[in-house]
C-alpha positions as MATLAB code, in Angstrom:
seq = 'QTLSKDWKPFFRNANDHSNEGIIHSYKPWFSVQFHPEAQGGPRDTEFLFDMFLSRIRNRNHYEITILDNIYRNITHIGSDNIEKVLLLGSGGLSIGQAGEFDYSGSQAIKALKEENVNVVLINPNIATVQTSSNMANNVYFLPVTPEYVTRVIEKERPDGILLQFGGQTALNCGIKLKENGILEHYGVRVLGTPVETIEMTEDRQVFAEKLAEVNEKVAPSATATNIKEAIGVANKIGYPILLRSAFALGGLGSGFAENETELKALAAKAFANADQVIIDKSLRGWKEVEYEVVRDINDNCITVCNMENFDPLGIHTGDSIVVAPSQTLSNHEYYLLRSAAIKIVRHLGVVGECNIQYALDPYSDDFCVIEVNARLSRSSALASKATGYPLAYVAAKLALNKTLPSIKNSITKATQACFEPSLDYCVVKIPKWDMQKFSKGCISTQIGSAMKSVGEVMAIDRKFEAAISKALRMVNGECDGFGYVPKEIKALDTKQLDKELVNPSDIRIFAIASAFQRGYSVDKLNELTRIDPWFLCKLRNIIVTEKLISKYTLNDISKNILLQAKQLGCSDRQIARVLNESKSNDKTNDREEMKVKDDDKISSIHENDVRKVRTEKYKITPWVKQIDTLAAEFPAFTNYLYVTYNGSEHDLVFNENGIIVLGCGAYRIGSSCEFDWCAVSAVRTVRKLNDIDMHNSSNDKHHPHHFDYSSMRNSNKHKRRKHKGKKKEWSSIVINYNPETVSTDYDECDRMYFE';
ca = [
     -12.475  -10.565  -42.594;
     -14.370  -13.834  -43.038;
     -17.539  -12.634  -41.273;
     -20.337  -10.541  -42.703;
     -20.559   -6.831  -41.955;
     -23.345   -7.518  -39.473;
     -20.757   -8.889  -37.048;
     -18.717   -6.491  -34.947;
     -15.985   -6.788  -32.298;
     -17.518   -7.326  -28.876;
     -14.434   -7.353  -26.627;
     -10.969   -6.199  -27.544;
      -7.887   -6.563  -25.361;
      -6.671   -3.031  -24.669;
      -3.096   -4.202  -24.162;
      -2.366   -6.264  -27.295;
      -5.534   -5.283  -29.248;
      -6.464   -8.914  -29.881;
     -10.110   -9.781  -30.427;
     -11.792  -11.501  -27.499;
     -15.364  -11.718  -28.718;
     -17.816  -10.970  -31.514;
     -21.408   -9.775  -31.477;
     -24.141   -9.499  -34.098;
     -25.413   -5.996  -34.751;
     -29.096   -6.788  -34.317;
     -29.607  -10.514  -33.695;
     -29.247  -11.979  -30.198;
     -25.963  -13.704  -31.034;
     -22.647  -13.077  -29.388;
     -19.605  -15.032  -28.323;
     -16.554  -14.455  -26.131;
     -13.319  -16.401  -26.010;
     -12.767  -16.049  -22.272;
     -14.691  -18.081  -19.721;
     -17.726  -16.142  -18.449;
     -18.795  -18.663  -15.821;
     -17.858  -16.182  -13.077;
     -16.556  -18.935  -10.821;
     -14.028  -19.352   -9.368;
     -12.694  -16.023  -10.445;
     -14.102  -12.540  -10.946;
     -17.872  -12.195  -11.257;
     -17.516   -9.231  -13.597;
     -18.911  -11.090  -16.631;
     -22.186  -12.230  -15.098;
     -23.907   -9.530  -17.144;
     -23.386  -11.696  -20.245;
     -25.948  -14.163  -18.932;
     -28.383  -11.332  -18.210;
     -27.874  -10.042  -21.751;
     -28.496  -13.451  -23.240;
     -31.710  -14.018  -21.280;
     -32.909  -10.523  -22.081;
     -32.398  -11.067  -25.826;
     -34.231  -14.396  -25.679;
     -37.196  -12.862  -23.885;
     -37.338   -9.963  -26.341;
     -36.228  -11.734  -29.485;
     -38.757   -9.880  -31.630;
     -37.655   -6.421  -30.494;
     -34.395   -5.357  -32.100;
     -34.932   -1.607  -32.159;
     -32.223   -1.350  -29.484;
     -29.271   -3.478  -30.455;
     -27.118   -5.251  -27.922;
     -24.250   -2.921  -28.674;
     -26.434    0.130  -28.145;
     -27.694   -1.358  -24.906;
     -24.151   -1.774  -23.631;
     -22.663    1.501  -24.742;
     -25.578    3.913  -24.599;
     -24.532    5.259  -21.181;
     -20.818    5.368  -21.889;
     -19.478    8.782  -22.729;
     -15.983   10.167  -22.574;
     -15.905   13.546  -20.923;
     -12.624   15.246  -21.698;
     -10.655   17.735  -19.647;
     -10.688   20.527  -22.251;
     -12.155   23.056  -19.831;
      -9.577   22.413  -17.117;
      -6.565   24.671  -17.584;
      -5.642   25.440  -13.988;
      -6.006   23.150  -10.960;
      -5.592   23.917   -7.271;
      -3.961   21.008   -5.419;
      -4.275   20.889   -1.630;
      -1.362   19.343    0.264;
      -1.501   17.783    3.708;
       0.557   20.358    5.583;
       2.934   19.390    8.380;
       3.692   15.733    8.976;
       1.837   14.068   11.812;
       0.962   10.584   12.994;
      -1.497    9.232   10.449;
      -0.597   11.777    7.792;
       3.026   11.752    6.739;
       5.235   11.369    3.679;
       2.720    9.285    1.725;
       0.967   12.512    0.753;
       4.183   14.000   -0.535;
       4.408   10.941   -2.789;
       0.770   11.142   -3.912;
       0.859   14.901   -4.474;
       4.098   14.652   -6.451;
       2.626   11.966   -8.699;
      -0.496   14.068   -9.185;
       1.583   17.080  -10.268;
       3.452   14.970  -12.837;
       0.192   13.594  -14.237;
      -1.445   17.017  -14.449;
       1.534   18.640  -16.157;
       1.531   15.862  -18.748;
      -1.963   17.093  -19.634;
      -0.667   20.689  -19.875;
      -2.598   21.708  -16.779;
      -1.311   24.642  -14.753;
      -0.852   23.369  -11.179;
      -1.200   25.619   -8.126;
      -0.123   23.917   -4.900;
      -0.923   24.939   -1.323;
       1.326   23.236    1.206;
       3.267   24.859    4.072;
       5.609   21.871    4.470;
       8.976   23.078    3.210;
      10.589   19.631    3.596;
       8.538   18.017    0.839;
       9.497   17.167   -2.729;
       6.211   18.488   -4.135;
       7.032   22.021   -2.968;
      10.306   22.043   -4.946;
      10.635   24.786   -7.546;
      10.555   22.395  -10.503;
       7.262   20.743   -9.587;
       4.063   22.830   -9.475;
       3.726   26.031  -11.488;
       2.976   28.030   -8.349;
       3.477   27.028   -4.723;
       1.844   28.773   -1.774;
       3.429   28.014    1.605;
       0.199   28.678    3.453;
      -1.959   26.730    5.927;
      -4.407   24.333    4.284;
      -7.421   26.019    5.890;
     -10.605   27.461    4.332;
      -9.510   31.032    5.059;
      -6.149   30.841    3.284;
      -7.353   28.573    0.481;
     -10.130   31.063   -0.247;
      -7.550   33.823   -0.688;
      -5.576   31.701   -3.138;
      -8.745   30.829   -5.085;
      -9.621   34.507   -5.281;
      -6.196   35.328   -6.687;
      -5.534   32.310   -8.965;
      -9.118   31.581  -10.126;
      -8.536   27.858  -10.788;
     -10.963   25.811  -12.881;
     -10.864   22.861  -10.494;
      -9.633   21.710   -7.088;
      -8.189   18.339   -6.026;
      -8.937   17.201   -2.478;
      -7.904   13.549   -2.426;
      -4.108   14.001   -2.452;
      -3.731   15.832    0.861;
      -5.140   13.387    3.369;
      -7.812   14.224    5.909;
      -6.567   17.823    6.119;
      -7.404   18.492    2.460;
     -10.729   16.637    2.653;
     -11.905   18.556    5.701;
     -10.860   21.844    4.107;
     -12.665   21.003    0.856;
     -15.855   20.108    2.695;
     -15.799   23.442    4.536;
     -15.185   25.350    1.286;
     -18.240   23.722   -0.250;
     -20.391   24.306    2.825;
     -19.374   27.974    2.869;
     -20.275   28.367   -0.792;
     -16.737   29.400   -1.763;
     -16.348   26.830   -4.529;
     -19.688   27.681   -6.102;
     -19.067   31.424   -5.811;
     -15.782   31.242   -7.730;
     -16.913   28.511  -10.117;
     -14.348   25.961   -8.916;
     -15.168   22.341   -9.738;
     -14.223   19.545   -7.363;
     -12.350   17.130   -9.609;
     -12.595   13.392   -9.113;
     -14.740   12.081   -6.296;
     -17.584   14.528   -5.507;
     -17.761   16.215   -2.114;
     -21.143   14.549   -1.564;
     -19.474   11.144   -1.757;
     -16.736   12.243    0.634;
     -19.331   13.463    3.143;
     -21.241   10.239    2.686;
     -18.220    8.140    3.658;
     -17.434   10.356    6.659;
     -20.975   10.346    8.126;
     -21.471    6.914    9.700;
     -25.260    6.935    9.627;
     -25.523    8.100    6.024;
     -22.778    5.652    5.038;
     -24.615    2.712    6.611;
     -27.867    3.692    4.882;
     -26.110    4.020    1.532;
     -24.520    0.581    1.849;
     -27.867   -0.938    2.815;
     -29.180    0.164   -0.599;
     -26.853   -2.404   -2.212;
     -27.345   -5.036    0.509;
     -23.993   -4.461    2.185;
     -23.581   -3.767    5.872;
     -21.377   -2.076    8.392;
     -20.938   -3.170   11.980;
     -23.838   -1.999   14.157;
     -23.027    1.615   14.940;
     -24.401    5.052   15.726;
     -23.159    8.554   16.430;
     -23.312   10.691   19.533;
     -22.619   14.344   20.277;
     -22.139   14.096   24.047;
     -21.203   11.550   26.699;
     -24.809   10.903   27.748;
     -25.800   10.042   24.174;
     -22.705    7.849   23.845;
     -23.693    5.833   26.917;
     -27.198    5.335   25.524;
     -25.864    4.204   22.152;
     -23.421    1.764   23.767;
     -26.167    0.238   25.901;
     -28.286   -0.233   22.788;
     -25.493   -1.783   20.696;
     -24.033   -3.821   23.530;
     -20.526   -3.991   24.915;
     -17.721   -4.292   23.942;
     -17.715   -1.279   21.627;
     -15.255    0.735   19.567;
     -15.454    4.511   20.002;
     -13.920    6.841   17.401;
     -13.859   10.568   16.737;
     -15.631   11.597   13.537;
     -13.472   13.218   10.824;
     -10.355   12.258   12.803;
      -6.896   11.401   11.603;
      -5.176    8.073   12.285;
      -7.851    6.861   14.703;
      -7.211    9.826   17.005;
      -9.307    9.611   20.164;
     -10.430    6.028   19.507;
     -10.371    2.907   21.627;
     -12.277   -0.129   22.863;
     -14.525   -0.062   25.895;
     -15.729   -3.136   27.796;
     -18.041   -1.199   30.131;
     -19.542    2.200   30.875;
     -16.590    3.387   32.968;
     -14.138    2.784   30.128;
     -16.589    4.373   27.697;
     -16.785    7.607   29.704;
     -12.996    7.908   29.803;
     -12.708    7.335   26.062;
     -15.573    9.692   25.222;
     -14.053   12.507   27.269;
     -10.837   12.271   25.220;
     -12.689   11.931   21.920;
     -14.895   14.987   22.456;
     -11.765   17.029   23.094;
     -10.905   16.529   19.409;
     -14.304   16.392   17.704;
     -17.938   17.379   18.120;
     -19.155   13.902   17.190;
     -18.110   10.354   18.020;
     -18.848    7.096   16.238;
     -19.671    4.038   18.327;
     -19.334    0.643   16.646;
     -19.990   -2.862   17.839;
     -16.576   -4.382   18.508;
     -15.504   -7.067   16.048;
     -12.097   -7.462   17.615;
     -10.510  -10.754   16.574;
     -11.941  -10.805   13.047;
      -9.606  -10.593   10.069;
      -8.999   -7.146    8.628;
      -8.715   -7.005    4.850;
      -8.528   -4.006    2.541;
      -8.799   -3.398   -1.185;
      -7.473   -0.502   -3.224;
     -10.110    0.289   -5.852;
      -9.951    2.532   -8.919;
     -12.979    3.744  -10.894;
     -13.311    6.112  -13.850;
     -16.097    8.353  -15.128;
     -17.337    5.587  -17.467;
     -17.796    3.137  -14.586;
     -14.735    1.031  -15.414;
     -13.737   -0.306  -12.013;
     -10.800   -2.467  -10.907;
      -9.206   -3.609   -7.679;
      -5.498   -2.867   -7.871;
      -4.348   -4.566   -4.689;
      -5.766   -6.465   -1.768;
      -3.949   -6.535    1.544;
      -4.397   -8.478    4.727;
      -3.473   -7.491    8.249;
      -1.206   -9.931   10.058;
      -2.849   -8.773   13.280;
      -6.577   -9.355   13.839;
      -9.070   -6.500   13.897;
      -8.558   -4.175   16.823;
      -5.228   -2.687   15.781;
      -5.147    0.346   13.507;
      -3.981   -0.613   10.009;
      -1.149    1.895   10.334;
       0.096    0.021   13.418;
      -0.414   -3.477   12.034;
       1.882   -5.688   10.009;
       0.304   -5.840    6.539;
       0.797   -8.512    3.889;
       0.098   -8.162    0.171;
      -1.429   -9.960   -1.531;
      -3.598  -11.668    1.098;
      -2.292  -15.089    2.085;
      -5.030  -16.665    4.214;
      -8.178  -15.871    2.215;
      -9.798  -18.622    0.193;
     -10.556  -17.995   -3.465;
     -14.218  -17.639   -2.537;
     -13.488  -15.086    0.192;
     -11.177  -13.065   -2.056;
     -13.737  -12.671   -4.842;
     -16.611  -12.212   -2.399;
     -14.909   -9.132   -0.962;
     -13.684   -7.973   -4.374;
     -17.199   -8.048   -5.835;
     -18.532   -6.157   -2.826;
     -15.787   -3.538   -3.180;
     -16.576   -2.847   -6.824;
     -20.313   -2.726   -6.142;
     -19.868   -0.298   -3.230;
     -17.451    2.025   -5.027;
     -19.738    2.228   -8.047;
     -22.756    2.905   -5.866;
     -20.990    5.657   -3.939;
     -19.854    7.332   -7.153;
     -16.128    7.441   -6.419;
     -14.059    8.771   -9.337;
     -10.396    8.026   -8.892;
      -8.896    5.912   -6.132;
     -10.269    4.789   -2.802;
      -9.550    2.315   -0.041;
     -12.168   -0.027    1.401;
     -11.593   -1.938    4.629;
     -13.428   -5.065    5.751;
     -13.835   -7.099    8.913;
     -14.106  -10.783    7.967;
     -15.235  -13.510   10.354;
     -12.467  -16.143   10.255;
     -15.007  -18.926   10.783;
     -17.678  -17.976    8.231;
     -18.397  -15.833    5.158;
     -19.824  -13.059    7.320;
     -18.177   -9.692    6.798;
     -18.761   -6.012    7.490;
     -17.459   -2.876    5.846;
     -15.324   -0.948    8.317;
     -14.891    2.186    6.247;
     -14.238    3.636    2.814;
     -11.504    6.252    2.421;
     -12.485    8.245   -0.669;
      -8.928    9.535   -1.062;
      -5.321    8.457   -1.300;
      -3.976    7.073    1.971;
      -0.899    5.430    3.471;
      -2.324    2.101    2.303;
      -2.513    3.545   -1.212;
       1.198    4.366   -1.150;
       1.996    0.855    0.056;
      -0.263   -0.737   -2.578;
       1.238    1.404   -5.317;
       4.809    0.413   -4.473;
       3.852   -3.212   -3.771;
       2.151   -3.732   -7.131;
       4.027   -1.298   -9.337;
       0.706    0.389  -10.184;
       0.998    4.219   -9.954;
      -2.243    4.817   -8.072;
      -1.832    8.547   -7.453;
      -0.744    9.197  -11.044;
      -3.757    7.311  -12.416;
      -6.126    8.938   -9.894;
      -5.022   12.397  -11.069;
      -5.688   11.459  -14.693;
      -9.104   10.088  -13.758;
      -9.897   13.339  -11.954;
      -9.583   15.027  -15.355;
     -12.243   12.591  -16.605;
      -9.803   10.392  -18.457;
     -10.829    6.735  -18.663;
      -8.793    3.757  -17.535;
      -8.426    2.240  -21.035;
      -7.151    5.593  -22.336;
      -4.345    5.870  -19.761;
      -1.049    4.199  -20.539;
       0.547    2.319  -17.680;
       3.604    4.475  -17.105;
       5.518    1.659  -15.413;
       5.058   -1.290  -17.758;
       5.005    0.851  -20.944;
       3.160   -2.041  -22.622;
      -0.290   -2.103  -21.017;
      -3.205    0.146  -20.182;
      -4.131    1.293  -16.706;
      -7.294   -0.816  -16.866;
      -5.768   -4.004  -15.498;
      -5.404   -5.707  -12.143;
      -1.796   -6.522  -11.209;
      -0.826  -10.168  -10.718;
       2.001  -10.722   -8.252;
       4.536  -13.542   -8.102;
       6.047  -12.293   -4.835;
       5.023  -11.377   -1.296;
       5.177   -7.930    0.296;
       5.302   -7.293    4.044;
       4.902   -3.886    5.676;
       5.945   -3.348    9.297;
       5.294   -0.076   11.164;
       8.089    1.938   12.744;
       7.468    3.169   16.255;
       9.770    5.539   18.097;
       8.461    4.938   21.597;
      11.959    4.543   23.014;
      12.403    8.290   22.456;
      10.031    8.888   25.370;
      10.629    8.202   29.035;
       9.105    5.016   30.373;
       5.716    5.733   31.851;
       5.128    8.784   29.646;
       3.565    6.758   26.849;
       1.927    3.343   26.615;
       3.685    0.919   24.289;
       0.476   -1.002   23.691;
      -1.086   -0.572   20.259;
      -4.771   -0.497   19.366;
      -7.297    1.480   17.353;
      -5.417    4.798   17.677;
      -2.360    4.979   15.450;
       1.042    5.508   17.082;
       3.568    4.588   14.389;
       5.581    7.354   12.751;
       6.724    5.432    9.678;
       6.854    2.052    7.988;
       9.039   -0.266    5.937;
       8.266   -2.515    2.977;
      10.073   -5.767    2.177;
       9.682   -7.989   -0.887;
      10.554  -11.641   -1.368;
       9.100  -14.794   -2.852;
       8.382  -16.363    0.514;
       6.503  -14.827    3.406;
       9.156  -15.993    5.877;
      11.903  -14.191    3.975;
       9.834  -11.026    3.497;
       8.917  -10.629    7.165;
      12.474  -11.312    8.366;
      13.787   -8.763    5.898;
      11.197   -6.212    7.092;
      12.133   -6.800   10.750;
      15.770   -6.039    9.962;
      14.687   -2.865    8.170;
      12.633   -1.546   11.055;
      15.007   -2.516   13.866;
      18.767   -2.205   13.399;
      19.501   -4.598   16.278;
      17.257   -7.340   14.850;
      18.900   -9.952   12.612;
      15.605  -11.547   11.551;
      12.635  -13.364   13.045;
      14.091  -15.374   15.898;
      15.860  -12.407   17.449;
      14.529  -11.748   20.964;
      15.383   -8.497   22.808;
      16.476   -8.597   26.449;
      13.182   -7.265   27.796;
      11.302  -10.193   26.229;
      13.885  -12.760   27.330;
      13.435  -11.566   30.912;
       9.680  -12.297   30.959;
       8.377  -15.360   32.764;
       5.640  -17.481   31.196;
       2.772  -15.509   32.752;
       4.267  -12.194   31.655;
       4.931  -13.539   28.159;
       1.312  -14.653   27.820;
       0.184  -11.168   28.833;
       2.446   -9.640   26.167;
       0.949  -11.964   23.556;
      -2.654  -11.170   24.542;
      -2.120   -7.395   24.748;
      -0.337   -6.318   21.559;
       2.519   -3.847   21.794;
       5.248   -2.588   19.493;
       7.389   -5.656   20.332;
       4.786   -8.440   20.219;
       6.399   -9.986   17.132;
       9.492  -10.687   19.255;
       7.305  -12.200   21.975;
       5.958  -14.611   19.350;
       9.528  -15.646   18.475;
      10.293  -16.183   22.159;
       7.124  -18.235   22.597;
       8.087  -20.562   19.757;
      11.583  -20.935   21.221;
       9.998  -21.884   24.565;
       7.908  -24.585   22.928;
       4.515  -22.899   22.459;
       2.339  -24.561   19.808;
       0.667  -22.817   16.888;
      -2.742  -23.532   18.430;
      -1.787  -21.941   21.748;
      -0.369  -18.857   20.045;
      -3.491  -18.564   17.902;
      -5.618  -18.698   21.044;
      -3.557  -15.968   22.707;
      -3.034  -13.630   19.753;
      -5.897  -14.481   17.353;
      -3.315  -14.301   14.560;
      -4.177  -16.656   11.705;
      -2.512  -20.099   12.025;
      -1.098  -19.794    8.486;
       1.097  -16.874    9.529;
       2.126  -18.620   12.744;
       3.067  -21.803   10.878;
       5.283  -19.799    8.535;
       6.999  -18.094   11.463;
       7.505  -21.455   13.148;
       9.367  -22.611   10.022;
      12.065  -20.031   10.763;
      12.458  -21.170   14.383;
      12.623  -24.806   13.265;
      15.355  -23.846   10.812;
      17.273  -22.050   13.560;
      17.128  -25.187   15.681;
      18.362  -27.228   12.738;
      21.314  -24.864   12.239;
      22.177  -25.075   15.933;
      22.980  -28.774   15.557;
      25.985  -27.987   13.386;
      29.164  -25.996   13.479;
      30.065  -23.525   10.759;
      32.586  -25.971    9.324;
      30.198  -28.909    8.945;
      26.922  -27.201    8.049;
      25.740  -28.497    4.654;
      25.013  -26.460    1.566;
      21.354  -27.552    1.533;
      20.749  -26.407    5.105;
      22.496  -23.098    4.503;
      20.519  -22.527    1.302;
      17.268  -23.410    3.081;
      18.074  -20.887    5.795;
      18.794  -18.149    3.245;
      15.594  -18.909    1.306;
      13.614  -18.520    4.547;
      15.173  -15.106    5.090;
      17.873  -15.897    7.665;
      20.644  -13.314    7.496;
      24.318  -14.182    7.847;
      24.300  -12.338   11.169;
      21.318  -14.419   12.303;
      23.053  -17.675   11.368;
      26.167  -16.531   13.221;
      24.062  -15.736   16.301;
      22.427  -19.169   16.274;
      25.796  -20.905   15.931;
      27.248  -18.814   18.745;
      24.266  -19.472   21.021;
      24.604  -23.177   20.322;
      28.273  -22.991   21.243;
      27.330  -21.108   24.415;
      24.795  -23.747   25.357;
      27.349  -26.479   24.912;
      29.658  -24.719   27.372;
      27.117  -23.618   29.985;
      24.069  -25.916   29.404;
      22.022  -22.985   30.611;
      21.487  -20.213   28.076;
      19.060  -18.292   30.294;
      21.802  -17.565   32.837;
      24.218  -16.174   30.269;
      24.647  -12.397   30.113;
      25.188  -10.524   26.886;
      28.751   -9.511   27.749;
      29.644  -13.105   28.557;
      28.071  -14.205   25.279;
      30.283  -11.775   23.395;
      33.380  -13.236   25.018;
      32.426  -16.802   24.125;
      31.245  -15.983   20.593;
      33.843  -16.405   17.915;
      31.758  -16.619   14.747;
      31.122  -13.355   12.907;
      28.641  -12.776   10.099;
      31.605  -12.327    7.754;
      32.666  -15.879    8.579;
      29.227  -17.148    7.573;
      29.302  -15.026    4.441;
      32.688  -16.451    3.465;
      31.446  -20.036    3.768;
      28.262  -19.189    1.903;
      29.867  -17.370   -1.030;
      33.275  -19.024   -1.359;
      32.662  -22.599   -0.257;
      29.074  -23.113   -1.444;
      28.690  -20.328   -4.044;
      25.306  -19.302   -2.584;
      24.488  -15.783   -3.735;
      21.194  -13.907   -4.139;
      19.371  -13.063   -7.355;
      18.028   -9.676   -8.393;
      14.406   -9.855   -9.560;
      12.049   -7.306  -11.073;
       8.608   -6.579   -9.693;
       6.516   -8.195  -12.416;
       2.993   -6.816  -12.080;
       1.745   -8.866  -15.028;
       2.986  -12.288  -13.864;
       4.917  -12.734  -17.157;
       1.828  -12.240  -19.371;
       3.551   -9.215  -20.935;
       7.223   -8.143  -20.792;
       8.079   -6.231  -17.629;
       9.819   -2.866  -18.001;
       9.682   -1.828  -14.376;
      12.770   -0.578  -12.567;
      11.456   -1.844   -9.201;
      13.889   -4.511   -7.985;
      14.386   -6.792   -5.005;
      16.986   -9.346   -3.932;
      16.058  -12.950   -3.154;
      17.605  -16.375   -2.684;
      14.416  -17.904   -4.108;
      15.443  -17.753   -7.745;
      17.826  -19.156  -10.324;
      18.828  -16.155  -12.460;
      18.965  -12.370  -12.524;
      16.238  -10.416  -14.281;
      18.674   -7.814  -15.608;
      22.236   -7.415  -16.844;
      24.791   -5.533  -14.747;
      26.786   -3.718  -17.398;
      26.494   -0.072  -16.395;
      28.315    2.638  -14.559;
      26.108    3.774  -11.732;
      25.801    6.131   -8.797;
      23.988    4.729   -5.765;
      21.901    7.077   -3.649;
      21.068    5.646   -0.235;
      17.566    6.489    0.955;
      16.597    7.510    4.454;
      14.699    4.343    5.359;
      11.683    4.495    7.630;
      10.509    7.872    8.860;
      11.123    8.401   12.541;
      11.474   11.248   14.990;
      14.420   13.277   13.723;
      14.572   11.706   10.256;
      11.669   12.390    7.968;
      10.734   13.533    4.473;
      13.457   16.187    4.409;
      15.951   13.390    3.715;
      13.749   11.997    0.985;
      13.916   15.458   -0.586;
      17.701   15.189   -0.416;
      17.689   11.774   -2.108;
      15.296   12.877   -4.843;
      17.308   16.038   -5.504;
      20.519   14.008   -5.799;
      18.980   11.474   -8.182;
      17.406   14.148  -10.361;
      20.740   15.950  -10.565;
      22.474   12.776  -11.785;
      19.840   12.199  -14.446;
      19.743   15.843  -15.452;
      23.512   15.836  -15.970;
      23.110   12.799  -18.208;
      20.400   14.591  -20.188;
      22.661   17.613  -20.659;
      25.600   15.388  -21.617;
      23.509   13.485  -24.146;
      22.206   16.750  -25.538;
      25.697   18.167  -25.998;
      27.265   14.985  -27.390;
      24.577   14.265  -29.966;
      23.847   17.913  -30.920;
      20.196   17.081  -30.463;
      18.058   20.212  -30.131;
      15.368   18.316  -28.258;
      15.688   18.404  -24.495;
      13.504   15.851  -22.674;
      10.915   16.868  -20.132;
      12.245   16.806  -16.595;
      10.170   13.762  -15.674;
      10.273   11.855  -18.981;
      13.175    9.476  -18.670;
      11.748    6.682  -20.821;
      14.014    7.743  -23.694;
      16.984    6.786  -21.561;
      16.014    3.114  -21.474;
      15.545    0.755  -24.404;
      14.646   -2.576  -22.810;
      13.435   -4.250  -19.663;
      17.073   -5.011  -18.907;
      17.642   -1.224  -18.609;
      20.513   -1.172  -21.074;
      21.605    2.354  -21.779;
      21.571    3.855  -25.246;
      24.988    4.462  -26.721;
      25.527    8.003  -27.955;
      28.241    8.994  -30.350;
      30.966   10.955  -28.686;
      29.735   10.090  -25.184;
      32.455    8.716  -22.939;
      30.506    7.733  -19.828;
      26.900    7.859  -18.691;
      25.871    7.376  -15.099;
      22.958    5.163  -14.115;
      21.019    6.398  -11.086;
      20.377    3.716   -8.466;
      18.342    4.160   -5.289;
      18.282    1.785   -2.335;
      15.383    2.493   -0.002;
      12.671    0.503    1.740;
      10.221    3.263    2.658;
       7.036    2.998    0.525;
       5.875    6.480    1.574;
       8.669    8.256   -0.270;
       9.017   10.007   -3.607;
      12.496    8.507   -4.051;
      10.871    5.080   -4.422;
       8.559    6.344   -7.149;
       8.522    4.611  -10.515;
      10.193    7.334  -12.578;
      12.726    8.882  -10.237;
      15.706    6.604  -10.953;
      16.957    3.962  -13.364;
      16.982    1.204  -10.764;
      15.096    1.135   -7.491;
      16.062   -1.530   -4.945;
      13.521   -2.144   -2.173;
      16.191   -3.355    0.220;
];
C-alpha cells in the first residue's frame, strides 16, 4: 500500500500468501526477503543473479519487463478436454512389481474422480483394492497387453491414457500401443510424461546421450543384442561389469561379471528374457542414493524425498535396507545431487513423478546417474509414506496438466503441493525375503543386482538405531532387535563369518551384529562390507548398550540405563534376552557351548517382567508422535503416527472410541494384497457407518463423497465433531507397517500407526 503502482509482488508464499519479494514493472530493481546466495542450500535462486546482470547490461532496453521475461513461457493448460481416462494396472503381483501399484493406482483413481474424470481401469488382479466396485467407473479384468487394451480403447474411446501407475507392465504396453499406431488412430493422448521420454529413459545409449547434453553422465555402458556383441562391449569397457536385461522388471537377468566366463553365463540367462542387454562398468562399493522428483507442465520442479541405501552399490534397491532421509551425505553432496536431479528431470521433460538413482563415490564428489524411472515405483510408495507427501495423487493431478501451486496438499490441509517435506524423524525400510519357503540348494540366499524380495517393512523413529531395530522386528518375528543372532550365524567360525560379511545375503545384518559381539571394529566391518562407517557406528551403539545392560540384574538396573536402551530401540524382549544370557554366562562361563533348550531352562526373566519394571517402577512409557512433513513450520494435520521413546509428550489426545484394524504386515508368499483389500474394506465400512449415522442423526441431506473424510476431523488432534442426537461414533484406527499398501494411505482411516 505504501509503494507506487509501478511496484508489483515478485514472490508470494503459496501456503500463507505472505509477500516474499517485490519487483519494479520496468526498471531493473527487485528485492527478495529470502537469502538467494544459493549456498549452502538449494541453488534454485541462482537465476536472480543472472536476471540482475542481464538488466544491468541492457539497462536501456525495457521493452521486455522483468516480469514478462519470467512469466512469458508459463501457461496453465487445463484438463477441460479430458473426460474419460484409461488407467493401466500392473496385473498379477510379481517380484519387483507388487502391491505398490495397487496403492499408486488407487490414489490416481481418487485424484481423477475429484476432477470429475470418468476412470476406466484395466487390471486382471482380483485381489487389489483398485479393482473394487466403488473405485473406478468401469473395471476390465483383462491382461494388460496391447491386444486387449486395444479392444478396450475401441469400445470405451477414452480421451487419455495413464501409463505410469502400472509399473513396467503398463509402460511396456503403452510403448507398444504407440509404436503400433493405436493411440494415434483412436486419438488417445498419453497423459503426463510423454512416451518419447519413457523410451529415452529405457534406451541406455539414447539416455546417456541425452544426459550428456546437460553435462551429466552415466557409468560407461553400451548395449548388445547377442553374446558375441556383449563380450566385445565388456572388453571395451573393462571388467568387472554389470549386465542387465533391457526393459526388465526388478533387475531380472542381471548380475556382475568379473571375467568372460561369468559374462557368458549371465548373458545366456539375460537373452532368455530380452532381446537386448545393457552392460555397465561396475561401480560396486559406491554409495547408492535416490531422489523422488515431481515436475509440472509449467516447469515447477521439486524433490520430495531423498533416500540412501544402507548397502553399497551392487545390491538392487528392492533388496537393500533403505534410509530416509539420507544420513551420511554432506550438505554439499545432498544439494549437488538434488540440483542434478532437477536439471535432468526438466531436460527429459518428465511431467508427474519420477525416481532418479545415483552412484556416488564415497571418497570424492564424483557421481553417475544409474537410471531414471519415469513412473511410480516401489521407492515412490516408500517415499510417499515416509514423507506424508501423496506422490501418486499429485502425479495424477499433474497428468491432467494441473500445476503444483494449484494442488492442495491433501494431507496437511494447510499447504500447497509445491513444497519439499522437512522431516524430524528417520525412516528405515527393510526387505522381506521368503527364501526359507524353498528347499536348501534350490535357491541362492545371496542378494545382488537381481531383486529377490517379495515385500518390505517401514519403521519410523527419531533415532536411526531405534528405527532399524523396530524394522528388524517387523520383518522377522523371531528377532527382538539388532543384537539378535540366529543359530546359523552363531555357528559360523571367523572365516565363515567374514565370508558372510563380504558376500551379502538375506541375513547379513545379523552377521554384522555377531561380528560386533565378537569384537570386530567399525573399520574392519567397513572394509569387509563397504557399508558407511556412520551406519556401523550407530549399530555398534546398540551392542554397547546390550553389554552395559548385561552388567546388571533386572532388580538393580537403573532408570537411566533402561531409558537409554528404550531410546536406542531395544525391546523388552531384547532386554530380557540380554539379562538371561548374562545370567547364563555367569553359570557356565561359556555361552558358545550352551544350547537353546538349556538356555530356556536357565532363563527366568520374561519380557513381561522387564515391562513391569519399566512401566510400574520407572514410569517409562512411549510417546505417540505425528509425521510432521513441515518440521513445525505449519500446523500438522496428518493422521500418520508412530511410537517413540525419544519424546516428552503426545502429539494427540486419546479421547475417542475406536475400532482397530490390524494390517497384514509385509507381503510374503501366502499373504499378499488380498489381505490389504480386507483391511481397507473393513476400515471403509466403519467410516461409512459413521457417515450414515451422522446423516441420520443430524437430518443432513448432504452425504459426503466416499473418499472425503476431512469433514469428520476438526483439528490436528483428530477430535471428532459432536452431533446432536448421536450416542457414539467410532474412530477407525489401522496398525500396519507395509508402505506398499492402500490401508496405509493418507485418507483411509482416522489414525494410521506405522508400527
